[in-house]
C-alpha positions in Angstrom: -22.2 -22.6 -20.5 -24.4 -22.0 -17.4 -21.3 -21.8 -15.2 -19.9 -18.9 -17.1 -23.2 -17.1 -17.3 -23.5 -17.3 -13.1 -20.0 -16.1 -13.2 -20.6 -13.2 -15.5 -23.8 -12.4 -14.3 -22.6 -11.9 -10.6 -19.8 -9.8 -11.8 -22.1 -7.4 -13.6 -24.8 -7.5 -11.1 -25.0 -4.0 -9.7 -23.8 -3.3 -5.8 -26.7 -3.9 -3.6 -27.6 -7.4 -5.2 -26.6 -10.6 -3.1 -24.3 -12.1 -5.8 -22.3 -8.8 -5.9 -21.2 -9.1 -2.0 -18.8 -12.0 -2.2 -17.3 -10.3 -5.4 -17.1 -7.0 -3.6 -15.6 -8.5 -0.7 -12.8 -9.8 -2.4 -11.9 -6.7 -3.8 -11.4 -4.9 -0.3 -8.1 -6.7 0.6 -6.9 -6.5 -3.2 -7.5 -2.9 -3.4 -6.1 -1.9 0.1 -3.1 -4.0 -0.9 -2.6 -2.2 -4.4 -3.1 1.3 -3.1 -0.2 0.6 -0.8 2.1 -1.6 -3.0 5.6 0.1 -3.7 5.1 1.8 -7.4 1.6 0.5 -8.1 0.4 2.6 -5.1 1.1 5.8 -6.9 -1.4 4.9 -9.6 -4.2 3.1 -7.5 -6.2 5.7 -5.8 -7.5 4.9 -2.3 -10.7 6.6 -3.3 -11.6 3.4 -5.2 -11.1 1.4 -2.3 -13.5 3.8 -0.5 -16.0 3.9 -3.0 -16.2 0.0 -3.1 -16.3 0.0 0.9 -19.3 2.5 0.6 -21.1 0.3 -1.9 -20.7 -2.6 0.3 -21.7 -1.1 3.5 -24.8 0.4 1.5 -26.0 -2.9 0.4 -25.4 -4.7 3.9 -24.2 -2.5 6.7 -23.4 -5.8 8.9 -20.6 -6.1 6.5 -18.8 -3.2 7.7 -16.5 -5.5 10.4 -15.4 -7.9 7.6 -14.6 -4.9 5.2 -12.3 -3.4 8.0 -10.6 -6.6 8.5 -9.9 -7.0 5.1 -8.7 -3.6 4.3 -6.5 -3.9 7.3 -5.1 -7.3 6.0 -4.4 -5.9 2.7 -2.9 -2.9 3.8 -0.6 -4.5 6.5 0.6 -7.0 3.9 1.4 -4.6 1.5 3.2 -2.7 3.9 5.3 -5.4 5.0 6.1 -6.4 1.3 7.1 -2.9 0.7 9.5 -3.1 3.8 11.0 -6.6 3.0 12.2 -5.3 -0.7 13.5 -2.3 0.9 15.3 -3.9 3.6 16.7 -7.1 1.7 18.0 -4.4 -1.2 19.1 -1.6 1.3 22.7 -2.4 0.4 22.0 -1.3 -3.3 19.8 1.5 -2.6 22.5 2.7 -0.4 24.9 2.5 -2.7 23.3 4.3 -5.8 24.5 7.1 -7.3 21.7 9.2 -6.0 22.2 8.3 -2.3 26.1 8.5 -2.5 25.8 12.0 -3.4 23.6 13.1 -0.3 25.8 10.9 2.2 25.6 13.7 5.1 21.7 14.3 4.5 21.2 10.4 4.3 22.7 10.3 7.5 20.7 13.1 9.2 17.6 11.7 8.0 18.4 8.2 9.3 18.8 9.8 12.6 15.7 11.9 12.6 13.9 8.6 11.5 15.2 6.9 14.1 14.0 9.3 16.7 10.4 9.5 15.4 9.8 6.5 13.3 6.3 6.0 14.7 5.4 9.6 13.5 7.4 8.7 10.2 5.2 5.5 9.6 1.8 6.9 10.5 2.4 10.1 8.6 3.6 7.7 5.6 0.3 5.5 6.1 -2.0 8.4 6.0 -0.6 10.5 3.1 -1.5 9.1 0.0 1.8 10.0 -2.1 4.0 8.8 0.8 1.7 5.4 1.3 3.7 3.2 -0.8 6.9 4.9 -0.4 7.3 4.8 3.3 7.5 1.0 4.1 10.4 0.7 1.3 12.4 3.4 2.7 11.9 2.0 6.4 13.4 -1.1 5.1 16.3 0.4 3.1 17.4 2.8 5.8 17.6 -0.6 8.2 14.9 -0.1 10.5 14.6 -3.3 12.6 11.9 -5.5 11.5 10.3 -5.9 15.1 10.1 -2.0 15.3 8.5 -1.6 11.8 6.1 -4.5 12.4 4.7 -2.9 15.8 4.6 0.7 14.1 3.2 -0.4 11.1 0.3 -2.5 13.1 -0.3 1.1 14.8 -0.3 3.1 11.6 -2.5 0.5 10.0 -5.4 0.7 12.7 -5.1 4.5 12.8 -5.8 4.0 9.0 -8.6 1.6 9.3 -10.3 3.6 12.1 -10.4 6.6 9.6 -12.0 4.2 6.9 -14.4 3.0 9.5 -15.4 6.8 10.4 -15.7 7.4 6.6 -18.0 4.3 6.1 -20.3 4.9 9.3 -20.8 8.8 8.7 -20.7 9.2 5.1 -23.7 7.3 4.1 -25.7 8.9 6.6 -24.6 12.6 5.4 -25.4 11.6 1.6 -28.9 10.6 2.7 -29.5 13.9 4.4 -28.7 16.1 1.2 
C-alpha cells in the first residue's frame, strides 16, 4: 500500500514540488507526440503542452534544455510516424474516390509541393490545424523519405525554437503584470 500511496501522491502533487518534476518531464514528449499525431492532433491542443512546459520551467528553470529536447523528440517521432503511414498507404489514398475526382488538381498540388516542400512542411508544423496532417500528406504524395526527414528536422527545430522563446519570455512577462 505504501508504494501506491507514493505514486498517487507524486501524481497529485502540485507542480513546483520535487516529486512532480519526473512525471511532468514524462508528459512533455507524450504531449508533443499526441498534438502532432495524425487524427489525434486535431483534438489535443498545443496549449496543453505549452502550459505543462511553463509549469515545469517555473518549478525549475534548469529543466529548460531537457524540456526542449523531449518536446523535439516527441514532435519529430510523431511526424515520422504520420509520414510513414502516409507513405505506406499512398497507393490506397491516391485511389480513393475523393482523390480520383481531383486528378488534375492532385498533379498540380504535387508539383507545387515538390517545388516548395520545405515551406510546406514548416508551415504545416507551425500551423495547429495542419500539424497532424502535413506529414501524412507528404508521405501519401510520395515525398522521398530522406528529403522529408531533412525538412522535418528543420521544421521541428524552428518549432522548438518558438517553444523555447515562449518558455523564456512568458514567465518574465507574467511576473511583471
